[in-house]
C-alpha positions in Angstrom: 36.8 -13.5 -17.9 33.8 -15.3 -15.5 34.1 -12.6 -13.5 33.0 -10.1 -15.5 30.4 -12.0 -17.5 28.6 -12.0 -14.2 29.1 -8.4 -13.2 27.5 -7.8 -16.6 24.5 -10.3 -16.5 23.9 -9.1 -13.0 24.4 -4.9 -14.2 21.6 -5.4 -16.7 19.2 -7.2 -14.5 19.9 -4.7 -12.1 19.3 -1.6 -14.7 16.2 -3.9 -16.0 14.5 -3.4 -12.4 15.4 -0.1 -11.9 13.7 1.4 -15.5 10.9 3.4 -15.1 7.8 2.2 -15.7 5.9 2.6 -18.9 3.2 5.9 -19.1 1.1 3.3 -20.6 1.0 1.2 -17.9 -0.1 4.5 -15.6 -3.5 4.5 -14.6 -5.8 7.7 -13.4 -7.0 8.5 -10.0 -10.3 10.2 -9.0 -9.8 12.3 -6.0 -10.4 10.6 -2.6 -14.2 10.5 -1.9 -14.8 12.7 1.3 -17.3 11.4 3.9 -20.7 13.3 4.6 -20.3 12.6 8.4 -22.0 16.1 10.5 -19.3 17.1 13.2 -20.3 18.1 16.7 -19.8 21.3 17.7 -17.8 21.6 20.9 -18.4 20.1 24.3 -21.1 22.8 26.2 -19.2 22.4 29.1 -19.5 21.4 32.6 -21.9 24.1 33.6 -24.4 23.5 30.4 -27.5 21.6 31.1 -27.7 18.6 31.0 -30.1 18.3 27.9 -26.9 20.2 26.3 -24.8 17.5 27.2 -26.6 14.4 26.6 -27.3 16.2 23.2 -24.0 16.6 22.3 -22.7 13.3 23.7 -25.7 11.8 20.8 -23.9 13.9 18.2 -20.6 12.7 19.0 -21.6 8.8 18.6 -23.7 9.7 16.0 -20.5 11.3 14.1 -18.2 8.6 15.1 -21.1 5.5 13.7 -21.1 7.6 10.4 -17.0 7.7 10.0 -17.3 4.1 10.7 -19.5 3.0 8.3 -17.9 5.3 5.6 -14.5 3.0 6.3 -16.4 -0.3 5.9 -17.5 1.5 2.6 -14.6 2.7 1.3 -12.8 -0.7 2.0 -15.8 -2.5 0.5 -15.5 -0.2 -2.6 -11.1 -1.2 -2.5 -11.8 -4.5 -2.1 -11.9 -6.0 -5.8 -8.8 -3.9 -6.7 -7.0 -4.9 -3.5 -7.3 -8.4 -4.4 -6.4 -8.1 -8.0 -3.6 -6.4 -7.6 -2.6 -8.9 -5.1 -1.8 -11.2 -7.7 0.5 -8.9 -9.5 2.2 -7.7 -5.8 2.8 -11.8 -5.1 4.3 -12.4 -8.7 6.8 -9.4 -8.2 7.7 -10.5 -4.9 8.2 -14.2 -6.5 10.4 -12.9 -9.0 12.6 -10.5 -6.4 13.2 -13.7 -4.3 13.7 -15.4 -7.4 16.4 -13.5 -8.6 18.0 -12.9 -4.8 18.3 -16.5 -4.6 19.6 -16.6 -8.0 22.6 -14.2 -7.7 23.6 -15.8 -4.3 23.9 -19.0 -6.6 25.4 -17.4 -9.4 28.1 -16.1 -6.6 28.8 -19.2 -4.7 29.3 -20.8 -8.2 31.5 -17.9 -9.3 33.3 -18.3 -6.0 33.9 -22.2 -5.9 35.3 -21.9 -9.4 37.9 -19.9 -8.3 38.9 -22.5 -5.8 
């Protein structure tokens, strides 16, 4: 009798964790921003003048620096949201850990009661 009630509790708990998230909790996401960095053209080649090669190198460095700044700005913009979400992520992980420990404990209690 205990086995069936434990199975029922475990089944209900599993079903509750697999239930779909209600639609009202979904947050619409805006389209991701695009960078405005200007990609340099193709390398002018080994036969190009030193001035052409130097100009291309400056454009390439500027492009990479622009991308670094864009990434830093995006990380800074996302930080408040990731910090706020961390609370919920940690709470969910703690509940999963408690679930796993409890399920193991319940199983051990059940096994000990049989002996």
